[in-house]
BADRENKOL-635060 format. One record per residue (C-alpha): residue in one letter; y, z, x. Coordinates in steps of 0.1 Angstrom, whole numbers, plus 2048, in hexadecimal, padded with zeros to 3 digits. Example, Ala and Ser with C-alpha at 12.3 -4.5 7.8 and 13.67 -1.06 7.14 Angstrom:
BEGIN
a7D384E87B/s7F5847889/
This chain:
BEGIN
m7AE3522F9/k7AC334311/t7BA313304/i7A22F5307/a7B12D4312/t7AA2B62FB/h7B2299313/d797283321/s77E294339/s783278352/s7A428935B/n7922AA361/p76E2A236C/n7672C7375/a7702D6353/e74D2D5345/i73E2E2366/n7572FF367/i74F308343/a72A30734B/k72F31E36A/e744336357/h72A33733B/a70E33C355/l722359365/l726369343/q70136533B/e6F837535C/k70F393355/l700397333/w6DD395342/i6E53B035B/d6F43C7341/s6D63C132A/t6BE3C8347/l6CF3E8350/t6CE3F332C/q6A93EB329/f6A23FC34A/d6B441C33E/d69A41C321/v67D41933A/l68B43634E/r68E44C32E/e66B442323/n65C44E344/y67246C34A/d65948733F/k63C478353/s62F484374/l63E477395/g62146039B/d621451378/f64744D379/s64543A39B/e62942338E/a63D41B36F/i65D413381/i64F3FE39D/s6393EA384/h6583E436F/l66E3D938C/a6533C239B/t64E3B1379/l6743AE374/t67A39F397/k65938C398/a64F39E3B8/i62B3993C5/r6293BC3D3/g63C3DD3D1/a63B4013DD/f64E4203D1/f65543C3EB/t66145E3E2/v6754763F9/k6624983FD/g6694B7411/d6834D240C/e6924D642F/e6A74B943D/e6934B645E/r6724B644C/r67A49C431/f66347D42F/l65B461417/e63945E406/a62B4413F1/t62744D3CD/g62342B3BB/g61B4063C1/f6193E43B1/a5FC3CE3BD/c5F33EB3D4/v5EB4103D3/p5F942C3EA/d5D74343F8/t5D0411405/m5F340B414/a5F5405439/k60B42343B/k61443A41E/t62B45342E/f64B44E443/r663466455/m68846144F/g693444466/e66F43946D/d669413469/l67D3FF44F/i673417432/g680436445/q69F424452/v6AA41842F/a6A643C423/k6BA44A441/t6D743043E/k6D642E418/k6DC40841B/v6C83EB40C/s6B43D6424/y6AC3B2419/m69B39842E/d695374422/n685354430/l669368440/p652354457/m631347447/q61435E449/n62A37A458/l62538F439/t608387421/l5F8393401/n5D338E3FA/v5C837E3D9/a5A73723CD/a5AD34E3D9/g5BA3583FB/s5DB366406/l6003613FD/s61C360416/a63B37540E/g65D36340F/s67438240D/i6743A740A/i68D3C13FF/i68D3E6406/l6A33FA3EE/p6AF41E3F3/l6B04343D3/v6D14463D8/f6E445D3BF/n7024723C8/d6FE4683ED/e6DB4773ED/v6BD4613F4/y69F4683DD/g68844C3E5/v6834283F1/i6754093DF/e6653EB3F1/l6613C93DF/v6513AA3EF/f6573873E1/i6483643E6/q66A3543E6/n68D35F3EF/l69B3783D6/a6B636B3BE/n6DA3793C2/k6DA38839F/y6BC39D3A8/q6CD3A83C9/d6EB3B33B5/l6D53C439A/l6BC3D83AF/p6D63F03C0/r6E43F939E/l6C1400391/g6BA4153B0/n6D642C3A7/n6C8432384/i6A5438393/a6B24513AC/s6C5464391/m6A546637C/l69047039C/q6A848D3A2/s6A349A37F/i67D496381/q67A4A73A2/n6914C4396/n67C4C8376/i65C4C938C/r66B4E33A2/t6784F7385/k6574F6372/k645502391/l65C520396/l65B529371/n634528371/e63353F390/t64D556380/q63955835F/e61A561373/q62D57C384/a63B589363/e61758B355/a60D5A1372/l62C5B736E/r6245BC349/a6015C8351/q60F5E236A/e62A5ED351/e6105F3336/e5FC60A34E/l61B61D358/r626621334/q60663232B/n60964A349/l62D65233F/e62365B31B/e60B674329/l625682341/a63F685326/a62769630F/t61D6AF32B/q6426B7333/d64A6BB30E/a62E6D430B/m63A6E732A/q65D6E831B/k6506F82FB/k63C712310/q65C71B324/t66F721303/e6537382F7/i65474B318/e679751316/n67575F2F3/m65A7762FF/n66F78531B/h683799302/t6647AA2F6/l6577B031A/a6757C6322/k6677E130B/k6437DD317/e6477DF33C/k62C7FA341/v6137E732B/l61A7C633C/e6157D435F/k5F07D3359/a5F27B1347/l6057A3366/q5EA7AF37D/e5D179D368/a5E877F367/q5E777E38D/a5C177D38B/k5C575E374/e5DE74D38C/t5C273D3A0/e5B472E381/l5D6721376/a5DC712399/n5BD6FD394/v5CB6F1373/n5EC6EA384/e5DB6D539D/q5CC6BF382/i5EE6BB371/s5FF6B1392/t5E7693393/l5F9684376/h61B68A387/v60E6783A6/l606659391/v62A657383/e63D6623A1/s62A64B3B8/s63962D3A5/q65961E3B2/d66260F390/f67E61F37B/i66A637364/a67E64D34E/y68265C32B/a6A0669318/h6AD6762F7/l6B265C2DB/d6D865E2E1/g6D3653305/r6D6675318/g6BE676335/i6A068D338/f68B680355/i68E66436F/n672660389/k67865E3AE/g6756393B0/g68D634393/r6A764A3A3/k6A66363C3/l6A66153B1/m6C461E39A/g6D86313B4/v6D46543A6/a6D36713BE/l6B26853C1/d6C46A53B9/a6DA69639D/d6D86A637B/v6C868B365/s6D569B345/k6F869234E/l6EF66D34E/n6EC655331/i6D8635330/k6F9623329/d70362B34D/f6E961435B/y6F35F5347/p70F5DC34E/d7255D732F/t7145B7323/s6F15C4328/w6F95E4316/e7065D12F8/s6E65BC2F7/f6D15DC2F9/q6E55EC2DB/e6E35CC2C6/k6C05C02CC/d6A95D82E0/m6B35FA2D0/p6AE5EF2AC/q68B5DF2B5/l6825FF2C8/l6896152AA/k6785FD292/e6585F42A6/g6556112BE/s6565FC2DE/v6695DE2EC/t6655C930C/s6825B531B/e6925A933A/t6B55B5340/r6CE5C035B/l6D55E3368/r6EF5F1380/n6E860739E/l6FF625399/k70562A3BE/t70B6073CB/g7145F53AA/t6FA5DB3B2/i6ED5C7394/i6C75C8392/e6B25B037E/v6965C436E/s6785C1356/m67A5DE33D/a6605EC326/s66F60730E/f65C61C2F4/l66063B2DE/i64F65C2E4/k64866E2C3/d6456932BA/q62069B2BA/e6256B129A/t63D69D285/n63667A293/e65C674293/p66D6622B1/k67867D2CA/f67F66B2EB/m6816482F8/a67163E319/t673620330/i65E61034B/t6765F935E/k66B5E337B/d6825D4396/i6755B0395/t6875A73B5/d6765BF3CD/r6525CB3C5/k64A5D63E8/a6605F53E4/q6436063D0/e62F60E3F0/m64D61C402/e6586333E6/l6356433E2/v63B658402/n65C6673F4/a64C66C3D2/n6366883E0/e65469D3EA/e66269D3C6/l63F6A43B9/r63D6C43CF/a65F6CE3C2/q6526CB39F/e6336DE3A8/e6476FA3B7/e65D6FB398/l63E6FD382/r62F719398/q64F72E394/n64E72936F/l62A73436D/e633753383/e64D75D369/l63275F34F/s634784343/a61F780324/t601793318/q5DD789320/d5DA7762FF/s5FA762307/l5ED75A32A/m5CB74F31C/k5DD738302/i5F272931E/k5D2724332/d5C2712316/e5E06FB311/l5E26F4336/a5BD6ED337/a5C16D331B/e5DD6C2330/a5C66C334F/e5AA6B333A/r5C1697330/s5CB691355/k5A669135D/v59F677342/l5B9660352/f5A8665373/e58565F366/t58D641350/s5A162D369/r59260B36E/d59960E394/a5816223AA/i5946423B6/v5886593D1/v5996793DD/m5916883FF/d59C6A6413/k5AB6A7436/n5886A4445/g582684432/i56869441B/f5676863F7/t5716A33E0/d57468F3C0/v56C66C3B3/n56E65B391/e55464737E/a56262638A/a55D6323AF/v53863C3A7/k53261A398/i5436063B5/f52E6173CF/g50E6113BA/g5086353B0/i4FC646390/k50F667392/k52B6773A5/e51568E3BA/q5096703CD/l52C66B3DC/l53B68E3DD/g53969C400/k53767B410/t55166B428/p55F64742B/m548642448/d52A649433/c53562C41C/s53E613437/p52B5FD44F/e52D604475/t5475E947B/q5635D8468/s5645B246C/l5855B2458/h5945C7475/g5895B3494/g5665C1495/k5715E449D/t55C602493/s563610470/e56A63247F/e584625497/v59661047C/a59462D462/t5A464547B/q5C162E481/i5C662745B/m5C664C452/e5DF65446E/a5F6639461/t5F264643D/m5FC669447/k61B65B457/t62664343C/g61765341D/t606633412/y5F0617421/t5E05F8411/h5C45E5424/e5A35D341F/w5825E3428/h55D5DD429/f54B5F8415/k5265FF413/k5166083F2/l4FB6233EE/n4E16073EF/t4F15FB411/e4FF5DC400/i5215D2411/f53F5C93FC/e5635C0404/a57F5D63F4/e5A45DB3F2/v5AD5FF3FA/k5CE6113F2/l5D2633404/v5EA64E3F9/s5EF66F40B/f5FB68E3F9/e5FB6B43FB/l5EB6CC3E2/q5F26F13E6/g5FC6EB40A/n5DC6D8413/p5DD6B341C/y5C869B407/m5C4676404/q5BD6603E6/f5B063D3E9/v5AC6223CE/v5906093D4/r58F5E63C4/d5705D03CA/i57E5AE3D7/t55D59F3E2/d55F5833C7/k58457E3CE/k57E57B3F4/a5615633EE/k57754D3D8/e59354E3F2/r57B54340D/e56F5263F7/i59351C3F1/l59B51E416/k57D50841F/a5854EE404/n5AA4EC40E/e5A94EB434/g5BA4C9432/l5D74D941F/k5E04F4437/t6054EB439/q6094EB413/k5F750D412/e60E51C42B/e62D510418/l61E51F3F7/k617540409/q63A541416/h6485393F3/l6335553E4/q63F56E3FE/e6635633F6/l65D56B3D1/r65458F3DA/a6715933F3/t69259E3E4/q6A959B3C7/d6BA57D3D8/s69C5663D2/l69F56A3AC/v6C55673AD/k6C15473C1/l6A953A3A7/k6C254338C/d6DE5313A0/e6C95123A4/l6C151137F/t6E6516377/a6F04FB390/e6D74E337F/a6E54EB35D/e7094E536B/r6FD4C437B/s6EF4B935A/q70F4C2349/v7234AF363/l70E49035E/f714493338/e73949933B/t74047F357/s72B463347/r73F443342/d72C43D322/a736450302/i71A46A2FA/v71747D2DA/v6FC4972D1/m6F549F2AC/d6DD4B629A/k6C44AE27E/n6E04AD264/g6F3493278/i70F4AB282/f71F4A62A4/t7164C52BA/d7234B82DC/v73649A2E9/n74249030C/e765485317/a75B460314/a7524652F0/v7734762E8/k7864592F9/i77243D2E8/f77944C2C5/g79E4502CD/g79F4762D0/i7AF48E2E8/k7974AB2E7/k7734B22DE/e77B4C72C0/q7884A82AE/l76349A2AD/l74E4BA2AC/g7404C0289/k74549C27E/t728484274/p72245F27B/m72F458258/d751468260/c75444F27D/s74842F26B/p757418251/e74741722F/t7333F7236/q7233E6254/s72A3C1256/l7113C0274/h6F63CB25C/g6FA3B323F/g7173C622F/k7013E5227/t712407224/s71441B245/e701438236/e6E442222B/v6E141124C/a6E543225F/t6C844224B/q6B1425254/i6BA426279/m6B644D27C/e69344A26B/a68942F284/t6964442A1/m682463296/k66244D296/t6674392B6/g67C4532CA/t6974382D3/y6AB41E2C1/t6C54052CD/h6DD3F22B5/e7013E72B0/w7193F9299/h73C3F928C/f74D41A293/k76F427286/k78643A29E/l79A459294/n7B744228E/t7A142C276/e7A040F28F/i77E3FD28D/f76B3F42AD/e7493E42B4/a7303F92C9/e70D3F72D8/v6FB4182CF/k6DC4262DF/l6CB4422CB/v6B245B2DB/s6A14772C7/f6964972D8/e68E4BC2D1/l6A04DB2DF/q6924FD2D9/g67C4EF2BC/n6994DE2AA/p69D4B82A7/y6BC4A82B6/m6C94852BC/q6DF4782D8/f6F04562D6/v7034432F1/v71F42D2E6/r72D40F2F9/d74C3FD2EC/i7433D82EB/t7613CC2D7/a7703B92F4/h74E3AD300/k7463A02DD/q76838F2DA/q76337F2FC/i7423702F1/r7533642D1/d76F3552E4/l7573442FC/e7423362E0/t7623292D0/q76B3192F1/l7493092F6/a7492FC2D2/a76B2ED2D8/c75F2DD2F9/k7402CF2E8/a7562C12CC/t76D2B12E6/l7512A32FB/k7412952DB/k7622842D1/q7662762F4/a7422692F3/
């Protein structure tokens, strides 16, 4: 404590002046600290607002605080360094749309130069009428202007411009850069949140589309599994009958001759069954089913390629556990498998491993049980798993899927040739196969997409009801025997005005080479009405003959809406190109989602670093008042060495029994009142006596903020030790009282 001299002031005429200056400096420091604290509250109150609302709130607060007559808030935009620019997002006594210039490149004019150099620019004693502001009574002439960069971690996030009638006081020149750092920190979080929300929304839309596709494939897989199960039963019956056939060779010779006569009919049934195989094998998703203990039964072509399983590998030697990394397998056993057995199906996102390369693949997996048709007990489990990092692979795998399908057809033909049963057995098998063909036909007929099958000459050999409807017909006979040219206008404006015949020839040649082809086409209905369509062509062979199947989707309305959107957004061409590029990147490769995950992880790490490196002591507690997390500053302020000394404690464990700052009430009573007020208002600032781990008492300023995390209420409080600060004020007040008493005596 300083000692105050008691001799006559005439011997030290500057004593009172020095005390006044020292008091003024202390008051200015207290004002700056108080202003920073209040501004932190303003930042938190506007944290969850849009960028525009945040800019308006901050520039309005700063202009009011500094008594500026005009202000503008500029935000840095653009991802690439060479394309970054500043755009006005808020104003005081002005709006961005009426500003003389609302965008600046980095380094352009004073706004751009301040952003580039990251240094404050202040100009005072401006010439009269050099910079004016219009008011109702005329115009005001500005006396000074300050342009403040918003910098955090050496990265500029924006610029603030404030105009004043008079020169700006020194205390505001000292205060504004400190406020700028806090604004930049909050801008970084807001921009990261906006970018994260945008990416999450796009990912959710993509997930919805994936779930719709998975449901359709799941239904197809159930049909395929039922078909193969029935074929396995038939094969068992055939093997049992072979023992009896050895004794009846002479009788069976005649039966086999009759069987050959039936072979043609069975081939037609086989053709219909193969249609179902085409649907599954043309998919490049991982489609498989296995025994309940995990032993493999079937993996489609696309699944083998995705998971690194050789085409000629024996699937029965594999187990679903082989495809899981250790952590993902534990999650499947603990969560997914119990739910699958209980509810019959489960959908989840997990990670699988490519058996050949060891590459980890992020996938969306829909698993379900296949039950015995007689006992209704679970017999197999199946999955439809989609590689959510590379959807384009579906089109490429469709070509290779036909080879595996022909191999399965050949295997089925050999099994049928081995049938040596009696005529009654053959008829029974024929009836069963006909029933399977009928189910395949139902899938074809009830498809919501229009499907047309044509032979090598381009003649329609089969169409479903959706195809009849889309071409404006009433019955199939109106389309059978026609060709694509009969259902197309003479020219195709979508293909540079070329004739339909010329374009169709090129497309069919490309399809025969690649196996698949997707394009847009103008079709002509039976009533000559023209409509736009998306067409997916697939080439395949059936009994050695080439065929093509194309799926038609009417996109007339979709195209009309696209043209309306293009017309309405001609002025936003640049933004549209950026969005288009972003959407293409989302479909590209696994690296795009991994990058997103890394960014989110980095953001979480940055938030944790801010928490851990904060100079202020920060404590997070749950609804019961139990400390769930503390930073290093909190450990230090409470006299600890490690976090575990504080985790699990409550405010009462770290407080004396009573609070002299609150009229001597008990700490528990005052704390209850404060927490109730915080839950109502969201924030609460107060002073408090805390008790360190060594029982030492210290005074603190406490800022309480309530928030929710995953639906649960939490509170965070920031503690600043003001013991020394309070003692300094008390010492100064004692000195001032002594000075006043001395001056009074001398007077």
